[in-house]
N, C-alpha and C positions, 0 to 999 in steps of 0.2 A: 492578571494582566500579562499578556504575552507580547513581548516586544524585544528589540535589540537596539540599543543606542550606544554608539561609541563614546568612550570617555573623552576623546579629543573634541568631539562635537559639544559635549557638556562644558569642557573647560573654555572653549571658544566663546561660550555665552556668559562666562563669569569674568568680568574685567579685573576684579580684585579677589584673590583667593590664595590660600596656602594649603599644602597637603601634608598630612602626617600619617605614617604607616606605609605598608606595602601590600600589594595583592597581584596575583598573576592574571586576574581578570582584566579584560580590556573593554568591556561593555557592560551595561546594566540590562537586566532582564525584567525588571519590574520596579514599581514604587509602592511602598507600604509604610505603615506606622512603625515606630520603634518596637512596639510590642509584638507585632505580627510579621515583621520582615524576616526573610530567609536569605540564604546565600544567593548572591547575584542581584539582590534588591538594593535600591537606593532608599534611604530613609532620611529623616530630618528632625531637627529640634527647633520649633518655632515658638513654643510656649514653655516658659521656664518651669512650670509645674511638672513637666515630664522629664526633667533633667536626670532623675535617678534611673530612668530606663535606658539611657545612652550606653552605659557600661555593660548592660545585659543584652543589648540587641544583637541579632544574628545578621543584620544587614551587612553587605560587603562594602557599601559606601554610605557615609553619614554626613549630611550637611549640618554644620554647626556654626554658632556665632564665633567670631574670631577671638573672643575673649574666654572661650570655654577652656577650663583647665581641670575639671573634676575627675577625668579618667583618661587613660591612654588607649589607643586603638589596639585591638587584639590581632594576633597573627592572621594574615589574609584579609585584613580590614583596613579601609582607607577613611581617614577623617578629612573632610573637605571644609575648611574654615573660611567663612566669608562674612562681611559686615551684616548682611541681611539674608539669612537662610530662606525665609519665606519668599522674598523677592527672587532669589536665585532659583528656588524650586519652580516658581511661576514661569521663568524663562525656559527652564528645562521642559516643563509640561507643554509649552507651546511647540517644542520640537516633537514631543511624543504625540501630540494631538494630530499632527500631520500624518503620522504613521497609522494611527488607529481609526481615524474617521476620513473616509473618502469624500472628496469634493466633486461637484459637478464638473464635467469636462467643458472646456470652453466651446461656445456655440449654443445653438438652440436645439433642444430635444424635439424629435419629430412630432410628439404629441402636444407640444405647446402651441398656443395660438397667439400670434403677434399681428397687431393691426398694421396695415401698410404705412400709416403715417407715423408710427413709433420709430424712435431712433435708438439703436443699440451701438455703443462705441466698442472699440477694440478690446478683446479679452473678456467680454461679458459671457456669462454662462446662464442659460435659462433651462431649468429642470423640467421633468415630465409634468404635463397637465397644467402648466402655468398659463395665465392670461395677461397679456400686455395690451392695454387699451389705446385708443386714438390719442395721438399727440404726446404719448409718454416718452421720456428721455432717460436713458440709463447710461451712467458713466463707465469709464474704463475699469475692467477687472472686477466688476461687481458680480456677485453670485446670487442667483435666485434658486432656492430649493424647490422641491416639487410642490404643486398646488398653490403657488403664490398668485395673488391677484394684484396687478398694478393698474390702477384706474386711469381715467381720462386725464390727460395733461399732468400727470404725476412727473416729478423730477427727482431722479436718484443720482447722487454723486458717485465719485470714484471709490473703489475698494470697499464697497458696502457688502454686507452679508445678510441675506434674508433667508431664514431657515424655513422649513416646510410649513405651509399653511398661513403664511403672513398675508394680511389684507391691507393694501394701501389704497384708500378710496380717492376720488377725484381731487385734483389740485394740491395734494400733499407734496411736501418738499423735503428730501433727505440730503444733507450735505455729505461730505466725504467721510469715509470710515465708520459709518453707522452700522450697528449690529442689531437686528431685530430677531429675537428668538421665536421658536415655533408658536404659532397661534396669535401673535400680536396683531391687534387691529388699530390702525391709525386712520383717523378721519371720519369715523362714524358720527352720526348726528348727536349733538349734545342733548342733555335732558332738559328740555324747555317747553313748558306748556302755560297757556293762559286759561283761567277759568272764565267761561262765557256761558251764561244761562244754565249753570249747574253742571256743565260738561267741561272736560279738559281739552282745549284746542291746541294742536301742535304749532309750535313756532319754528318755521324753517330756519335751518342753519346754513348760511351762505359762505362762511369763511373757510379757512384752511388750517393745516398743521405744518409747522416748520420745525424740523429736528436738525440741530446744528452738528458740527463735526465731533467725531469720536464719542458719540452717545451710544450706550448699550441699553436695550430694553428687554426685560425678562419675559418668559413665556406667558401667554394669555393675558398680558396687560392690554389696557385699552386707553387710547388718547383721543378725546372727542375734538372735532373741528369747531372752530369758533362760530359764534352766531353771525358776526359780520366781518371781523378782521382776521385775527390769527391766534391760535394756540401755539406756544413756542417752548421748546426744550433746549436749554443752553448747552454749549459745547462742554464735553467731558463729563456730563452728568450720567450716572449709572442708576438704572431703575430695575428693581427686582421683579419677580413673578407676581401676577395677579394684582397689579396696581391699577387704580382707576383715576384718570386725570380728566377733569371736566372741561367744558368749553371755555375758551378765552383765558385759560390758566397760562401763566408765564413762569417757567422754572429757570433759575439762573444757571450760571456756569459752575461745574464741579460739584453739583449736589448729589447726595446719596439718598435713595428712597428704598426702604426695605419692603418685603412682601406685604401685600394686602393693605397698603396705604390707600386712603380714599380722599381725593381733593375735589371739593365742589367748585363750581364755576367762578371764574374771574379772580382766583387767588393768585397772588404774586409772591414767588420765592426770590430773594436776592441770592447772590453767589454763596456757595459753600454750605448750604443748609443740609443737615443730616436728620433723617426722619426714621424712627424705629417702626417695626412691623405693626400693622393694624391701627396706626394713628389715623385720626380723621380730622378734616378741616372744613369748617363752615365756609360759605361763599363770601367773596369780596373782601378777603383778609390780605394783609401784607405780613410776610415773615422775613425778618431782618437778616442781614448778612451773617453767616456763621452760626446761626441759631441751631440748637440741638433739641429734638423732640423725642421723648422716650416712647417706647412701644405702647400701644393702646391709649395714648393720650388723646384727649378731645380738645381741639383748639377752636375756641369761639370768639377770640379777640385777636387783634394785631399782636405780633411778637417782636420784641425789641432785638436789635442786632446783638449776637453773642449770648442770648438767653439760653438757659437749659431748663426745659419745662417737662413736667411729668403729671400724670393723673387726669381724671375726667370729672369736672372741667380741669384743665391743666393749670398748674401753679408752679412757681420756681421749685426746682428739685429738692433744695434743702427744706423748704416748707412741706413738700409732699412727704418727705421722710419723717418729719416731726408728726404730721397728721397720722401717718401709718402707725407710729409708735403709740400715740395716744389712743387710736382705735383699738389696739390690742389690749389696752388697759380698761376699756369700757365695761366688760363683763364684771370684773372685780369691783369697779367703781359703783355700778348699779347694785351689786350684791351688798356692799357695805351700806349703801344708801337705804336699801330695803331693811337691813338689820337695824339701823339707827331709827328708822321709822317705826318698826315693830316695838322697839324699846319705849317709845313715847305713847 
């Protein structure tokens, strides 16, 4: 990582901190793990299991919890203590992101195609080879990376970021501050067919997708439009890569969905639900507020608020652990059973 970030800019992002040690350096030149850091780097302790590495790190700057006392800084090394090192690192990384990754310049790239009835507000940037369809509306300071498709009558709020290759199909709506990573598809037709005379007849999907404020969706995830009304993603929800959300699904506020989650049509998540990777949900279910679903769980029934489920089919996590322990004992159990049977 090749960069230069002044210490003053870092300290300005940390409202609460204290410094131990001294260094002649006035800027950081990189970020690295405690083990791999070198002079000029910033490192950090976010997980207590790496505590022993702090005193051996070669980093010039180390972000530490404010209650860390296990070692003292070495000559030329600065300990920066703050209540939440991981949060502090995230704020610093935002500064670095602006240096490392260029953004589209404001305005429309000559290779983009904008329909005459589309509305682009102040500060919008439209990258190379984008398409903005009839009646589309794009809010202030929103950025469209290269090869984005904004369909007919799509509405995009302010300060949104669409990375390269995002597809927003007709009638979709993004509120302010939405981030769609590369390859996201919003508003494709839902998976709906009726069997007629031995063949599968397509059911047209006439609804739309609404994505509320401050939602982020990971690369190559797909959110299907509703059959008749709307598919909705609640404010503050964060969705990982390769997630499939079916038609008429409603995701509450502040939910977390990890990679490769699959949600069938008409499922409803209440607020604050957390779902591990590769979990799957059958259609027309309700998942209660604050429920937690472990990775690879199979959900076939409604989930109570606050539940923690694991396994396929999913059961309460304590029961899942008991079942796992008993399963490991089965070979010995069958062996003893066979021995007793032979004796008879």
